C-alpha positions as a Markdown table, in Angstrom:
| # | Residue | x | y | z |
|---|---|---|---|---|
| 1 | Met | -2.5 | -27.3 | -21.1 |
| 2 | Ala | -5.6 | -29.3 | -22.0 |
| 3 | Ser | -6.2 | -32.5 | -20.2 |
| 4 | Asp | -6.5 | -34.5 | -23.4 |
| 5 | Pro | -3.3 | -34.0 | -25.5 |
| 6 | Phe | -1.7 | -36.3 | -27.9 |
| 7 | Val | 1.2 | -37.8 | -25.9 |
| 8 | Val | 4.3 | -39.2 | -27.6 |
| 9 | Val | 6.8 | -41.4 | -25.8 |
| 10 | Gly | 10.2 | -41.0 | -27.5 |
| 11 | Gly | 11.9 | -38.0 | -29.0 |
| 12 | Asp | 13.6 | -39.4 | -32.1 |
| 13 | Ala | 12.6 | -40.5 | -35.6 |
| 14 | Ala | 9.1 | -41.9 | -35.3 |
| 15 | Gly | 8.1 | -39.8 | -32.3 |
| 16 | Leu | 9.1 | -36.4 | -33.6 |
| 17 | Ser | 7.8 | -37.2 | -37.1 |
| 18 | Ala | 4.4 | -37.9 | -35.5 |
| 19 | Ala | 4.4 | -34.9 | -33.3 |
| 20 | Ser | 5.5 | -32.6 | -36.1 |
| 21 | Lys | 2.9 | -33.9 | -38.5 |
| 22 | Phe | 0.1 | -33.8 | -35.9 |
| 23 | Arg | 1.0 | -30.2 | -34.9 |
| 24 | Arg | 0.8 | -29.0 | -38.5 |
| 25 | Glu | -2.7 | -30.5 | -38.9 |
| 26 | Ser | -4.3 | -30.0 | -35.5 |
| 27 | Asp | -4.7 | -27.2 | -32.9 |
| 28 | Arg | -4.6 | -29.7 | -30.1 |
| 29 | Asp | -1.6 | -30.0 | -27.7 |
| 30 | Val | 1.1 | -32.5 | -28.3 |
| 31 | Val | 3.5 | -33.6 | -25.6 |
| 32 | Val | 6.7 | -35.5 | -26.3 |
| 33 | Leu | 8.3 | -37.4 | -23.3 |
| 34 | Glu | 12.0 | -38.2 | -23.8 |
| 35 | Arg | 13.8 | -39.9 | -21.0 |
| 36 | Gly | 17.3 | -38.8 | -22.2 |
| 37 | Arg | 18.7 | -35.4 | -23.2 |
| 38 | Trp | 19.4 | -36.1 | -26.9 |
| 39 | Val | 16.6 | -35.8 | -29.4 |
| 40 | Ser | 16.2 | -36.1 | -33.2 |
| 41 | Tyr | 19.6 | -37.5 | -34.2 |
| 42 | Ala | 20.9 | -39.6 | -37.0 |
| 43 | His | 21.7 | -43.0 | -35.4 |
| 44 | Cys | 23.1 | -44.3 | -38.7 |
| 45 | Gly | 25.7 | -41.6 | -38.7 |
| 46 | Leu | 27.5 | -42.7 | -35.5 |
| 47 | Pro | 30.2 | -44.8 | -37.3 |
| 48 | Tyr | 31.1 | -41.9 | -39.5 |
| 49 | Phe | 31.6 | -39.6 | -36.5 |
| 50 | Ile | 33.9 | -42.2 | -35.0 |
| 51 | Glu | 35.7 | -42.6 | -38.3 |
| 52 | Gly | 36.2 | -38.9 | -38.6 |
| 53 | Ser | 34.2 | -38.2 | -41.7 |
| 54 | Val | 31.7 | -36.2 | -39.6 |
| 55 | Asp | 33.5 | -33.4 | -37.9 |
| 56 | Tyr | 31.2 | -32.7 | -34.9 |
| 57 | Leu | 28.9 | -34.9 | -32.9 |
| 58 | Thr | 26.2 | -32.3 | -33.1 |
| 59 | Asp | 26.3 | -32.4 | -36.9 |
| 60 | Leu | 24.2 | -35.6 | -36.4 |
| 61 | Leu | 21.3 | -33.7 | -34.9 |
| 62 | Ser | 18.3 | -33.2 | -37.2 |
| 63 | Leu | 16.4 | -30.8 | -35.0 |
| 64 | Ser | 17.5 | -28.9 | -31.9 |
| 65 | Pro | 15.2 | -28.7 | -28.8 |
| 66 | Ala | 14.6 | -25.0 | -29.8 |
| 67 | Asp | 13.6 | -26.1 | -33.3 |
| 68 | Ile | 11.1 | -28.5 | -31.9 |
| 69 | Glu | 9.6 | -26.0 | -29.5 |
| 70 | Lys | 9.2 | -23.5 | -32.4 |
| 71 | Arg | 6.9 | -26.1 | -34.0 |
| 72 | Gly | 4.6 | -25.8 | -31.0 |
| 73 | Ile | 5.6 | -29.2 | -29.6 |
| 74 | Asp | 5.8 | -29.5 | -25.8 |
| 75 | Leu | 9.1 | -31.3 | -25.6 |
| 76 | Arg | 10.0 | -32.7 | -22.1 |
| 77 | Arg | 13.5 | -34.1 | -21.9 |
| 78 | Gly | 14.6 | -36.1 | -18.9 |
| 79 | His | 11.0 | -37.4 | -18.5 |
| 80 | Glu | 10.8 | -41.2 | -18.5 |
| 81 | Ala | 7.5 | -42.9 | -19.1 |
| 82 | Val | 7.5 | -45.9 | -16.8 |
| 83 | Ala | 3.9 | -47.2 | -17.1 |
| 84 | Val | 0.6 | -46.8 | -18.9 |
| 85 | Asp | -2.9 | -47.2 | -17.7 |
| 86 | Pro | -5.1 | -47.8 | -20.8 |
| 87 | Asp | -8.3 | -47.6 | -18.8 |
| 88 | Asp | -7.6 | -44.2 | -17.2 |
| 89 | Arg | -5.6 | -43.1 | -20.3 |
| 90 | Thr | -2.6 | -41.9 | -18.3 |
| 91 | Val | 1.1 | -42.3 | -18.5 |
| 92 | Thr | 3.1 | -42.5 | -15.3 |
| 93 | Val | 6.2 | -40.3 | -15.7 |
| 94 | Arg | 9.4 | -40.1 | -13.7 |
| 95 | Ala | 11.3 | -36.8 | -13.8 |
| 96 | Asn | 13.4 | -34.8 | -11.4 |
| 97 | Gly | 13.1 | -37.4 | -8.7 |
| 98 | Glu | 9.3 | -37.3 | -8.8 |
| 99 | Arg | 6.5 | -39.3 | -10.4 |
| 100 | Phe | 3.2 | -38.0 | -11.8 |
| 101 | Asp | 0.5 | -39.1 | -14.2 |
| 102 | Gln | 0.2 | -37.5 | -17.6 |
| 103 | Pro | -3.3 | -37.8 | -19.2 |
| 104 | Tyr | -3.7 | -38.5 | -22.9 |
| 105 | Arg | -6.4 | -38.8 | -25.5 |
| 106 | Glu | -4.1 | -40.7 | -27.8 |
| 107 | Leu | -0.7 | -42.2 | -27.0 |
| 108 | Leu | 2.1 | -43.1 | -29.4 |
| 109 | Val | 4.8 | -45.4 | -28.1 |
| 110 | Ala | 7.9 | -44.6 | -30.2 |
| 111 | Thr | 10.6 | -45.8 | -27.8 |
| 112 | Gly | 12.8 | -47.4 | -30.4 |
| 113 | Ala | 15.2 | -50.3 | -29.7 |
| 114 | Ser | 18.4 | -50.9 | -27.7 |
| 115 | Ala | 21.6 | -52.7 | -28.5 |
| 116 | Thr | 21.9 | -56.1 | -26.9 |
| 117 | Thr | 25.1 | -57.4 | -25.4 |
| 118 | Gly | 24.4 | -61.2 | -25.8 |
| 119 | Pro | 26.2 | -63.3 | -23.2 |
| 120 | Phe | 29.0 | -60.7 | -22.7 |
| 121 | Asp | 29.8 | -58.4 | -19.8 |
| 122 | Ala | 29.7 | -54.9 | -21.2 |
| 123 | Asp | 30.7 | -53.2 | -18.0 |
| 124 | Arg | 34.4 | -53.5 | -18.5 |
| 125 | Asp | 36.3 | -50.5 | -19.9 |
| 126 | Gly | 36.9 | -50.9 | -23.6 |
| 127 | Val | 33.7 | -52.9 | -24.3 |
| 128 | Phe | 31.2 | -50.9 | -26.3 |
| 129 | Thr | 28.0 | -51.1 | -28.2 |
| 130 | Val | 27.3 | -48.4 | -30.8 |
| 131 | His | 23.9 | -47.0 | -29.8 |
| 132 | Gly | 23.3 | -43.3 | -29.1 |
| 133 | Leu | 25.4 | -40.2 | -29.3 |
| 134 | Asp | 26.9 | -40.7 | -25.9 |
| 135 | Ser | 28.3 | -44.1 | -27.0 |
| 136 | Ala | 29.9 | -42.6 | -30.1 |
| 137 | Ala | 31.4 | -39.8 | -28.0 |
| 138 | Ala | 32.8 | -42.4 | -25.5 |
| 139 | Ile | 34.3 | -44.5 | -28.3 |
| 140 | Asp | 35.9 | -41.5 | -30.0 |
| 141 | Ala | 37.4 | -40.5 | -26.6 |
| 142 | Tyr | 38.7 | -44.0 | -26.0 |
| 143 | Leu | 40.4 | -44.1 | -29.4 |
| 144 | Ser | 42.1 | -40.7 | -28.8 |
| 145 | Pro | 45.5 | -40.1 | -27.2 |
| 146 | Pro | 44.7 | -38.2 | -24.0 |
| 147 | Ser | 47.1 | -35.4 | -24.9 |
| 148 | Asp | 45.7 | -35.0 | -28.4 |
| 149 | Tyr | 41.9 | -35.4 | -27.7 |
| 150 | Asp | 39.9 | -32.7 | -29.4 |
| 151 | Arg | 37.0 | -32.0 | -27.1 |
| 152 | Asp | 35.6 | -29.5 | -29.6 |
| 153 | Arg | 34.4 | -32.4 | -31.7 |
| 154 | Leu | 31.6 | -32.9 | -29.2 |
| 155 | Gly | 29.9 | -29.7 | -30.2 |
| 156 | Asp | 27.6 | -28.0 | -27.7 |
| 157 | Gly | 25.1 | -30.8 | -27.0 |
| 158 | Pro | 24.2 | -32.5 | -23.7 |
| 159 | Val | 27.1 | -34.9 | -23.8 |
| 160 | Asp | 27.8 | -37.3 | -20.9 |
| 161 | Glu | 31.0 | -35.6 | -19.9 |
| 162 | Ala | 31.8 | -38.1 | -17.1 |
| 163 | Arg | 31.7 | -40.9 | -19.6 |
| 164 | Val | 33.9 | -39.0 | -22.0 |
| 165 | Asp | 36.4 | -38.2 | -19.3 |
| 166 | Arg | 36.7 | -41.8 | -18.2 |
| 167 | Asn | 37.4 | -43.1 | -21.6 |
| 168 | Val | 39.8 | -40.4 | -22.8 |
| 169 | Ala | 42.0 | -41.2 | -19.7 |
| 170 | Phe | 43.1 | -44.5 | -21.3 |
| 171 | Asp | 46.0 | -44.9 | -23.7 |
| 172 | Pro | 44.3 | -45.7 | -27.1 |
| 173 | Pro | 44.2 | -49.4 | -28.1 |
| 174 | Glu | 46.1 | -50.9 | -31.0 |
| 175 | Arg | 43.9 | -53.9 | -31.7 |
| 176 | Ala | 40.1 | -54.4 | -31.7 |
| 177 | Ala | 37.7 | -57.2 | -31.8 |
| 178 | Ile | 34.3 | -56.7 | -33.5 |
| 179 | Ile | 31.8 | -59.3 | -32.5 |
| 180 | Gly | 29.1 | -59.6 | -35.3 |
| 181 | Gly | 29.4 | -59.1 | -39.0 |
| 182 | Gly | 26.1 | -57.3 | -39.6 |
| 183 | Tyr | 25.5 | -53.6 | -40.4 |
| 184 | Val | 27.2 | -52.3 | -37.3 |
| 185 | Gly | 30.1 | -54.6 | -37.5 |
| 186 | Ile | 30.9 | -53.9 | -41.1 |
| 187 | Glu | 30.5 | -50.1 | -40.7 |
| 188 | Met | 32.6 | -50.1 | -37.6 |
| 189 | Ala | 35.4 | -52.1 | -39.2 |
| 190 | Glu | 35.8 | -49.3 | -41.7 |
| 191 | Ala | 35.6 | -46.7 | -38.9 |
| 192 | Leu | 38.2 | -48.4 | -36.7 |
| 193 | Ala | 40.5 | -49.0 | -39.6 |
| 194 | Ala | 40.5 | -45.3 | -40.3 |
| 195 | Arg | 41.7 | -44.9 | -36.7 |
| 196 | Asp | 44.7 | -47.2 | -37.4 |
| 197 | Leu | 43.6 | -50.2 | -35.4 |
| 198 | Asp | 44.4 | -53.8 | -36.2 |
| 199 | Ile | 40.9 | -55.5 | -36.4 |
| 200 | His | 39.6 | -59.0 | -35.9 |
| 201 | Leu | 36.0 | -59.4 | -37.0 |
| 202 | Phe | 34.1 | -62.5 | -35.8 |
| 203 | Gln | 30.8 | -63.7 | -37.5 |
| 204 | Arg | 29.1 | -66.8 | -36.2 |
| 205 | Ser | 27.6 | -67.8 | -39.6 |
| 206 | Asp | 29.5 | -68.6 | -42.7 |
| 207 | His | 28.9 | -65.3 | -44.4 |
| 208 | Leu | 29.1 | -61.6 | -43.4 |
| 209 | Leu | 25.9 | -59.6 | -43.7 |
| 210 | Pro | 23.5 | -62.6 | -43.6 |
| 211 | Pro | 20.4 | -60.7 | -44.6 |
| 212 | Phe | 22.2 | -59.7 | -47.9 |
| 213 | Gly | 22.8 | -63.2 | -49.1 |
| 214 | Glu | 25.8 | -65.2 | -49.9 |
| 215 | Ala | 27.0 | -63.3 | -53.0 |
| 216 | Val | 27.2 | -60.1 | -51.1 |
| 217 | Gly | 28.7 | -61.7 | -48.0 |
| 218 | Asp | 31.5 | -63.4 | -50.0 |
| 219 | Arg | 32.5 | -60.3 | -51.9 |
| 220 | Val | 32.5 | -58.1 | -48.7 |
| 221 | Glu | 34.7 | -60.7 | -46.9 |
| 222 | Thr | 37.2 | -60.6 | -49.7 |
| 223 | His | 37.2 | -56.9 | -49.8 |
| 224 | Leu | 37.7 | -56.6 | -46.0 |
| 225 | Asp | 40.6 | -59.0 | -46.3 |
| 226 | Glu | 42.1 | -56.7 | -48.9 |
| 227 | Gln | 41.7 | -53.8 | -46.5 |
| 228 | Gly | 43.7 | -55.6 | -43.8 |
| 229 | Val | 40.7 | -56.6 | -41.6 |
| 230 | Asn | 41.2 | -60.1 | -40.2 |
| 231 | Val | 37.8 | -61.8 | -40.9 |
| 232 | His | 36.7 | -64.9 | -39.0 |
| 233 | Thr | 33.5 | -66.2 | -40.5 |
| 234 | Gly | 31.9 | -69.3 | -39.0 |
| 235 | Arg | 33.5 | -68.3 | -35.7 |
| 236 | Ser | 31.9 | -67.3 | -32.5 |
| 237 | Val | 33.4 | -65.5 | -29.5 |
| 238 | Ala | 33.2 | -67.5 | -26.3 |
| 239 | Ala | 34.4 | -64.9 | -23.8 |
| 240 | Ile | 35.8 | -61.4 | -23.3 |
| 241 | Glu | 38.7 | -61.4 | -20.8 |
| 242 | Gly | 40.2 | -58.7 | -18.6 |
| 243 | Glu | 39.9 | -57.4 | -15.1 |
| 244 | Asp | 38.7 | -53.8 | -15.3 |
| 245 | Arg | 39.7 | -53.2 | -18.9 |
| 246 | Val | 39.3 | -55.6 | -21.8 |
| 247 | Glu | 42.5 | -57.5 | -22.6 |
| 248 | Ala | 41.5 | -60.3 | -25.0 |
| 249 | Val | 38.7 | -62.2 | -26.6 |
| 250 | Val | 38.6 | -66.0 | -26.7 |
| 251 | Ala | 37.3 | -67.7 | -29.9 |
| 252 | Gly | 34.5 | -70.2 | -29.5 |
| 253 | Glu | 33.5 | -73.1 | -31.7 |
| 254 | Asp | 34.4 | -73.0 | -35.4 |
| 255 | Thr | 31.0 | -73.5 | -37.1 |
| 256 | Ser | 32.2 | -73.0 | -40.6 |
| 257 | Ser | 31.6 | -75.6 | -43.2 |
| 258 | Glu | 34.0 | -74.1 | -45.7 |
| 259 | Asn | 36.5 | -71.8 | -44.0 |
| 260 | Gly | 39.8 | -73.4 | -43.2 |
| 261 | Arg | 41.5 | -70.3 | -41.9 |
| 262 | Thr | 40.2 | -70.1 | -38.4 |
| 263 | Gly | 41.8 | -71.9 | -35.5 |
| 264 | Pro | 40.6 | -74.2 | -32.8 |
| 265 | Glu | 38.2 | -73.4 | -30.0 |
| 266 | Gly | 40.0 | -71.4 | -27.3 |
| 267 | Asp | 42.2 | -69.3 | -29.5 |
| 268 | Arg | 43.0 | -66.1 | -27.6 |
| 269 | Tyr | 43.3 | -62.7 | -29.4 |
| 270 | Ala | 44.8 | -59.8 | -27.4 |
| 271 | Val | 42.7 | -56.7 | -27.9 |
| 272 | Gly | 42.2 | -53.3 | -26.2 |
| 273 | Leu | 38.7 | -52.8 | -27.5 |
| 274 | Ala | 35.8 | -55.1 | -28.0 |
| 275 | Leu | 32.8 | -53.8 | -30.0 |
| 276 | Leu | 29.5 | -55.7 | -29.7 |
| 277 | Gly | 27.3 | -55.8 | -32.8 |
| 278 | Val | 25.2 | -58.7 | -31.8 |
| 279 | Gly | 21.7 | -57.2 | -32.4 |
| 280 | Ile | 19.0 | -55.0 | -31.0 |
| 281 | Glu | 15.7 | -55.5 | -29.2 |
| 282 | Pro | 12.6 | -53.3 | -29.0 |
| 283 | Asn | 12.0 | -51.1 | -26.0 |
| 284 | Val | 8.6 | -52.3 | -25.0 |
| 285 | Gly | 8.8 | -52.0 | -21.2 |
| 286 | Val | 6.5 | -49.0 | -20.9 |
| 287 | Leu | 3.6 | -51.2 | -22.0 |
| 288 | Asp | 4.4 | -54.1 | -19.6 |
| 289 | Gly | 1.3 | -55.1 | -17.7 |
| 290 | Thr | -1.1 | -53.5 | -20.1 |
| 291 | Gly | -2.0 | -56.6 | -22.1 |
| 292 | Val | -1.1 | -54.9 | -25.4 |
| 293 | Asp | -0.4 | -57.6 | -28.0 |
| 294 | Arg | 3.2 | -58.4 | -29.0 |
| 295 | Gly | 4.5 | -59.7 | -32.3 |
| 296 | Pro | 7.8 | -61.0 | -33.7 |
| 297 | Ala | 10.8 | -60.3 | -31.5 |
| 298 | Gly | 8.4 | -59.1 | -28.8 |
| 299 | Ala | 7.7 | -55.9 | -30.7 |
| 300 | Ile | 4.4 | -54.1 | -30.2 |
| 301 | Arg | 1.8 | -55.5 | -32.7 |
| 302 | Thr | 0.2 | -52.8 | -34.8 |
| 303 | Asp | -2.3 | -52.7 | -37.6 |
| 304 | Ala | -2.1 | -50.8 | -41.0 |
| 305 | Tyr | -2.6 | -47.5 | -39.2 |
| 306 | Gly | -0.1 | -48.1 | -36.3 |
| 307 | Arg | -2.9 | -48.9 | -33.8 |
| 308 | Thr | -2.2 | -51.4 | -31.1 |
| 309 | Ser | -4.7 | -53.7 | -29.5 |
| 310 | Ala | -5.5 | -51.1 | -26.8 |
| 311 | Pro | -7.9 | -48.2 | -27.7 |
| 312 | Gly | -6.1 | -44.9 | -28.3 |
| 313 | Ile | -2.6 | -46.4 | -28.2 |
| 314 | Tyr | -0.4 | -46.4 | -31.2 |
| 315 | Ala | 3.2 | -47.6 | -31.8 |
| 316 | Ala | 5.7 | -46.8 | -34.5 |
| 317 | Gly | 9.4 | -47.2 | -35.4 |
| 318 | Asp | 11.8 | -49.7 | -34.1 |
| 319 | Val | 9.5 | -50.7 | -31.3 |
| 320 | Ala | 6.6 | -51.8 | -33.6 |
| 321 | Thr | 5.8 | -54.5 | -36.1 |
| 322 | Ala | 4.8 | -53.9 | -39.7 |
| 323 | Ser | 3.4 | -55.8 | -42.7 |
| 324 | His | 5.8 | -57.3 | -45.2 |
| 325 | Ala | 5.3 | -56.1 | -48.8 |
| 326 | Val | 5.8 | -59.5 | -50.3 |
| 327 | Thr | 3.8 | -61.8 | -47.9 |
| 328 | Gly | 1.6 | -59.4 | -46.1 |
| 329 | Glu | 2.7 | -61.2 | -42.9 |
| 330 | Glu | 3.6 | -59.4 | -39.7 |
| 331 | Val | 7.4 | -58.7 | -39.4 |
| 332 | Trp | 9.8 | -56.6 | -37.3 |
| 333 | Val | 12.1 | -54.6 | -39.5 |
| 334 | Pro | 13.8 | -51.8 | -37.5 |
| 335 | Leu | 15.0 | -49.3 | -40.2 |
| 336 | Gly | 15.2 | -45.5 | -40.4 |
| 337 | Leu | 12.8 | -44.7 | -43.2 |
| 338 | Thr | 10.3 | -47.2 | -41.7 |
| 339 | Ala | 10.3 | -45.2 | -38.4 |
| 340 | Asn | 10.0 | -41.8 | -40.0 |
| 341 | Arg | 7.3 | -42.8 | -42.4 |
| 342 | Ala | 5.2 | -44.6 | -39.8 |
| 343 | Gly | 5.5 | -41.8 | -37.3 |
| 344 | Arg | 4.3 | -39.3 | -39.9 |
| 345 | Ala | 1.4 | -41.5 | -40.8 |
| 346 | Val | 0.3 | -41.9 | -37.1 |
| 347 | Gly | 0.5 | -38.1 | -36.6 |
| 348 | Ala | -1.8 | -37.6 | -39.6 |
| 349 | Thr | -4.2 | -40.3 | -38.4 |
| 350 | Val | -4.5 | -38.9 | -34.9 |
| 351 | Ala | -5.0 | -35.4 | -36.4 |
| 352 | Gly | -8.1 | -36.8 | -38.3 |
| 353 | Asp | -6.6 | -37.9 | -41.6 |
| 354 | Pro | -6.4 | -41.7 | -41.5 |
| 355 | Thr | -3.1 | -42.6 | -43.2 |
| 356 | Ala | -1.7 | -46.1 | -43.5 |
| 357 | Val | 1.9 | -46.6 | -42.3 |
| 358 | Gly | 2.8 | -48.6 | -45.4 |
| 359 | Asp | 4.3 | -52.0 | -45.9 |
| 360 | Val | 8.0 | -52.7 | -45.5 |
| 361 | Ala | 10.2 | -54.7 | -47.9 |
| 362 | Gly | 13.3 | -54.7 | -45.8 |
| 363 | Thr | 15.2 | -52.4 | -48.2 |
| 364 | Ala | 18.6 | -51.7 | -46.8 |
| 365 | Val | 22.1 | -50.5 | -47.9 |
| 366 | Val | 25.5 | -50.6 | -46.2 |
| 367 | Lys | 29.0 | -49.3 | -47.1 |
| 368 | Ala | 32.0 | -51.6 | -46.6 |
| 369 | Phe | 35.0 | -49.5 | -47.4 |
| 370 | Asp | 34.8 | -49.1 | -51.2 |
| 371 | Leu | 32.0 | -51.6 | -51.6 |
| 372 | Glu | 28.3 | -50.6 | -51.7 |
| 373 | Cys | 25.8 | -53.3 | -50.7 |
| 374 | Gly | 22.0 | -53.4 | -51.0 |
| 375 | Arg | 19.2 | -55.8 | -50.3 |
| 376 | Val | 15.4 | -56.0 | -50.5 |
| 377 | Gly | 12.6 | -58.5 | -50.1 |
| 378 | Met | 13.0 | -62.2 | -49.6 |
| 379 | Phe | 15.7 | -64.7 | -50.4 |
| 380 | Pro | 15.0 | -68.4 | -51.3 |
| 381 | Glu | 14.9 | -70.0 | -47.9 |
| 382 | Ala | 12.4 | -67.4 | -46.5 |
| 383 | Ala | 10.5 | -67.4 | -49.7 |
| 384 | Thr | 10.1 | -71.2 | -49.5 |
| 385 | Glu | 8.9 | -70.9 | -45.9 |
| 386 | Ala | 6.3 | -68.4 | -47.1 |
| 387 | Gly | 4.9 | -70.8 | -49.6 |
| 388 | Phe | 6.6 | -69.6 | -52.8 |
| 389 | Asp | 8.5 | -71.7 | -55.3 |
| 390 | Pro | 11.6 | -69.5 | -55.6 |
| 391 | Val | 14.0 | -69.4 | -58.5 |
| 392 | Thr | 17.1 | -67.3 | -58.3 |
| 393 | Glu | 20.0 | -66.1 | -60.5 |
| 394 | Thr | 23.2 | -64.2 | -59.7 |
| 395 | Val | 24.8 | -62.2 | -62.5 |
| 396 | Thr | 27.9 | -60.0 | -62.9 |
| 397 | Ala | 27.5 | -57.0 | -65.1 |
| 398 | Gly | 29.3 | -53.7 | -65.7 |
| 399 | Ser | 28.2 | -50.5 | -63.9 |
| 400 | Arg | 28.9 | -48.3 | -66.9 |
| 401 | Ser | 29.6 | -48.8 | -70.6 |
| 402 | Gly | 32.8 | -50.8 | -71.0 |
| 403 | Tyr | 34.7 | -48.1 | -72.8 |
| 404 | Tyr | 33.9 | -45.4 | -70.2 |
| 405 | Pro | 36.3 | -45.1 | -67.2 |
| 406 | Gly | 35.3 | -45.7 | -63.6 |
| 407 | Gly | 33.1 | -48.7 | -64.0 |
| 408 | Asp | 33.1 | -51.8 | -61.8 |
| 409 | Asp | 31.7 | -55.3 | -61.8 |
| 410 | Thr | 28.3 | -55.2 | -60.2 |
| 411 | Val | 26.9 | -58.5 | -58.8 |
| 412 | Val | 23.1 | -58.7 | -58.7 |
| 413 | Thr | 21.1 | -61.6 | -57.2 |
| 414 | Leu | 17.4 | -61.7 | -58.2 |
| 415 | Val | 14.8 | -63.9 | -56.7 |
| 416 | Ala | 11.3 | -64.6 | -58.2 |
| 417 | Asp | 8.4 | -67.0 | -57.8 |
| 418 | Arg | 8.6 | -69.7 | -60.5 |
| 419 | Thr | 4.8 | -70.0 | -60.9 |
| 420 | Thr | 3.7 | -66.4 | -61.0 |
| 421 | Glu | 7.1 | -64.9 | -62.1 |
| 422 | Arg | 6.6 | -62.3 | -59.3 |
| 423 | Val | 9.8 | -60.5 | -58.1 |
| 424 | Leu | 10.4 | -61.5 | -54.5 |
| 425 | Gly | 13.7 | -60.0 | -53.6 |
| 426 | Gly | 17.3 | -59.4 | -54.4 |
| 427 | Ser | 20.7 | -58.0 | -53.6 |
| 428 | Ile | 23.5 | -56.0 | -55.2 |
| 429 | Val | 27.1 | -55.3 | -54.5 |
| 430 | Gly | 29.8 | -53.2 | -56.3 |
| 431 | Cys | 32.0 | -50.2 | -56.0 |
| 432 | Asp | 30.4 | -47.9 | -58.5 |
| 433 | Arg | 27.0 | -46.6 | -57.4 |
| 434 | Ala | 25.7 | -50.1 | -56.7 |
| 435 | Ala | 23.7 | -49.5 | -53.6 |
| 436 | Ile | 21.2 | -47.0 | -55.1 |
| 437 | Arg | 20.2 | -49.5 | -57.8 |
| 438 | Ile | 18.5 | -51.5 | -55.1 |
| 439 | Asp | 15.7 | -48.9 | -55.2 |
| 440 | Thr | 14.7 | -50.2 | -58.6 |
| 441 | Leu | 14.1 | -53.7 | -57.1 |
| 442 | Ala | 12.3 | -52.2 | -54.1 |
| 443 | Thr | 9.9 | -50.3 | -56.5 |
| 444 | Ala | 9.4 | -53.5 | -58.5 |
| 445 | Ile | 8.4 | -55.4 | -55.3 |
| 446 | Glu | 6.1 | -52.7 | -54.1 |
| 447 | Ala | 4.4 | -52.8 | -57.5 |
| 448 | Asp | 4.0 | -56.6 | -57.5 |
| 449 | Met | 6.0 | -56.6 | -60.8 |
| 450 | Arg | 6.8 | -59.8 | -62.7 |
| 451 | Val | 10.3 | -60.6 | -64.0 |
| 452 | Gly | 9.3 | -59.8 | -67.6 |
| 453 | Glu | 7.9 | -56.4 | -66.5 |
| 454 | Leu | 11.1 | -55.7 | -64.6 |
| 455 | Glu | 13.2 | -56.6 | -67.7 |
| 456 | Arg | 11.2 | -54.2 | -69.9 |
| 457 | Leu | 11.6 | -51.2 | -67.6 |
| 458 | Asp | 12.8 | -48.1 | -69.5 |
| 459 | Leu | 15.8 | -47.3 | -67.3 |
| 460 | Ala | 18.1 | -44.5 | -68.2 |
| 461 | Tyr | 21.2 | -45.1 | -70.2 |
| 462 | Ala | 24.3 | -43.0 | -70.9 |
| 463 | Pro | 27.9 | -44.3 | -70.8 |
| 464 | Pro | 29.0 | -42.4 | -67.6 |
| 465 | Phe | 26.0 | -43.8 | -65.6 |
| 466 | Ser | 25.1 | -47.2 | -67.0 |
| 467 | Pro | 25.5 | -49.6 | -69.8 |
| 468 | Val | 22.6 | -50.0 | -72.2 |
| 469 | Trp | 21.4 | -52.9 | -70.2 |
| 470 | Asp | 21.5 | -51.9 | -66.5 |
| 471 | Pro | 22.7 | -54.7 | -64.2 |
| 472 | Ile | 19.2 | -55.0 | -62.8 |
| 473 | Leu | 17.8 | -55.5 | -66.3 |
| 474 | Val | 20.6 | -58.1 | -67.1 |
| 475 | Ala | 19.6 | -60.1 | -64.0 |
| 476 | Ala | 15.9 | -60.0 | -65.0 |
| 477 | Lys | 16.7 | -61.0 | -68.5 |
| 478 | Val | 18.8 | -64.0 | -67.4 |
| 479 | Leu | 16.4 | -65.1 | -64.7 |
| 480 | Gly | 13.5 | -64.8 | -67.1 |
| 481 | Gly | 15.3 | -67.1 | -69.5 |
| 482 | Arg | 15.7 | -69.9 | -67.0 |
| 483 | Arg | 12.6 | -69.7 | -64.7 |
| 484 | Asp | 11.3 | -72.9 | -66.3 |
| 485 | Asp | 14.5 | -74.9 | -65.6 |
């Protein structure tokens, strides 16, 4: 192999997108270093495997190692990059009990992010984060009666068999605590309900899904209550109890200004499973000591082409910053499309075709049982901090023509700048194809559209799909009528 390959650290979304794009456009060698055994999998599909909607763990794989090698990529699993020397342009690698230096001409750090555990001890049996295929396999095993466990669901991938064996040995729990009401918490509430658990979900702030705004959070909380989930908003968890296996969680301070249902500090809830959905952090350790600049949340600072402050070093995906589509400011928004798109752009740039990674608007969707939720851009508080004069409106409109069956009330929140009328952000929630409508707002934001321009969009209409005035158009029409208030 040549001594000046393109070296990629990380074998998932951003890393393999970059390696694949580079290999299609260049004859030079590309090496992918992956410290684990799993590569190219759908992290967002983990709750649906645990739920049972996805039959086999390996169904979540996008590319097999053999597929990757057929693309001409030198994939090295079980190879951990532990340090980088920007002056010598080498990566120190640990593999098979040895260490060696791998030279590079260009280096992409695509090491992703890891789930955090907050102040909690995650070493007890029955305490889990949902991050990686082995965590999903372990949770599935833990929820299964030992005599009925279907090991075939693991497929033929490199599963941590010892971890599975340990967890399947327990009698399955009857009650679970979910700590955190964000994406993971909401999706796992549905997954655990499908496995017949009694669920307590704790969210420190007053509303579930804080990035989606109050209108979405309130409707999701009501819907989860209807599905039998015990929701505790404005409620923290102070401790997880148990000797070797989790036995209970202890509620902390009630911080809610409006929720009278929760009890006093110190309430104890007996559970056999505690799931931590308290956040993630970027995996930046490989660049420690290099002096490479960091940005929000400690993520690696990158420019419009994914370049870091060190010559020849790029970063992409959950480990890297990006530019916000509304403000142009540096942000950290770890999402799937962002990672794939940025990796592909870096691969093209390194191959000789300079390609910008693109701005991010924070477009996201999540399913909460029958509800679909979407969000994009900025909400009033963040917009004010960014120097805008935000005006907002929340409307409820039908998802289809009123006489056509199957429709549902769709709640849309729209945020715009009072002075310029520029669309800044919004959210949507409903049971009938609500989430996909957020893409209309995402497009409006990327195009710097004004409220009036959004209102005049020629969106499709037919009774089975939409009323004459799509809910997004209704929100724009109402907001346009009151922006001078």
